[in-house]
C-alpha angles and dihedrals in degrees: 000000000000089000092054091050093049089050090048092050093051090049092052093057095048084092101029097175094055095046092044092055091046091053088045093053091049090046093050089046091051092048094046093051095046096043090051089044091051090048094050090047087054091048092052092046092047094050092046093049090046093053099040099037116011093046092035098232097134127206098287136032124198119211135173108258109271097021097113092048102040104012095096091059097040109013096165091059090062102042120127107235127218095264094048091046090052090052092049090048090052092051092048092049089065090072120072089192088074108083103174133021114190120184116210139194118194114207140180135193142111127317117201134188090200095269107048134018135206139179120274136187120202142178113222109211139158103262094210090052091051092050089050090056091046093051092056096059116129099202132058092248092058092059098050117123105234098192142055121229128033129328121258116256129219093230098038098077101176096058112106139171125227134202109243094243092054090048091051094047090055094034092239126150137180108309095019120136124232140167125237120204131187143147113266121231088266092056100256124129115252132183133195132186117242138189124205108243097165146013124212141169117251113240087220114057095209088062098047091107095042114042126103133173118217139167119261091247092055091052092045092049093047090051092037096229143109092216129107130205099218144001119225116212124199117198131204093242132023091224089067092064100096099034092048090049092055091045095047091045091059094043096049091046089055088056091056095252119142102213136145121213122211127193122228093253093053089053096043100068091167091063091050093051093045091050091049090050093050092045089057093045090049091048093051092046090047091053095045093048096047092043086060091048092051094049091048092053091046091051094049095047092044093052092046091052091050091050094045102043094117089049091052090050091051091050091050089049090052089056104270109153123225093255088054092057090047090048093051094055090039089057091050090051093046088053089050088055094046096047091045092049090050090051090046092050089052092048090050092051090048090051091048094048091047092053091046091050098044092043098204119195134210142163110254126202116291091007113099098195132073109261133181114276110227140178115208124217104236109194094193093055089049093049093048091045093053094048093045095049093049090050094046091049090052093046093045089053094046098079100048091039092053088050091051091049091053093056117122107252093225093049091046091051092052096046117127 
């Protein structure tokens, strides 16, 4: 076997330029696919961290059954009252894997600066719980502060955050006073004083002039209720999401609670759409790159066969069997795949090191602050790429190699 590989290596470097360009094509293809794969892995991880940690949405969200379908039309009918929330909290407390439970109440109404009013939408959450979720982020994106100003406080009910578009529309700034108005759960109009503690950019452009951020106490006081519309759950590990959902569903049903549990990726439709888009882009890039690789190998092997036709005839005359001829060219193709993959691995590491050293920044989708641009090293992608390139090189060489092996010995010896 070693002799065959040595012979194949010598044959490869008979025409150094052609072999070098083929190895370079394979290496660049490897690097392109794995750099794109590392970037898409970074995108997926960043969007996930942003939704779960930076935005404080956690891994699981518990709703009363029917809330997501009918809750917009009749939200008060699907609120989780204080007794139900206490029972849910008791069930969740049994699981040490659950590190944060954050009740929420989403509200809407009118916000006024004393002269004009406009519609607002707000998520009422416990500020300390949100900060606890933020602090447990693993990636850089999950720890980014998405607002200017000071954080909301549990006990300072009147402090609110405004999207910049909403603040500009009402000519409000940090420290400005406003009045929020909304109907209570019993249908009466209620109003609360508010002070702008922070300004932020909405992750959805269409809501830039509508979004507010308020404490749970503010939301409950404005709606005159102690109920919530959901409970957000943060887990120790992402891998626990599905098993924990199934376990909690059974335990909550046993308590007589009619709830539905949604995972973070079910609620983050943007993440799902972006992932599907990048999966398609990656597939097309993968097909294009490896088509180029296959054609390069076929061209190299075909040219080698044409140049070495008399040599093939001589080997056959000396007793080489057809499978020996095929094996010789297969060994050369395999070496092309191996050397190209090694070059590609080196180029990928150089690209990764360059990005890590230069530390470029950008503004990704649904994140309104500049963040470090990264490319992850994904060992699975690299391993699959190496194996696939070697297999493709062997397959690409098989057709011209078989054609060479079927040559008539006399015709091959007389080839000019």
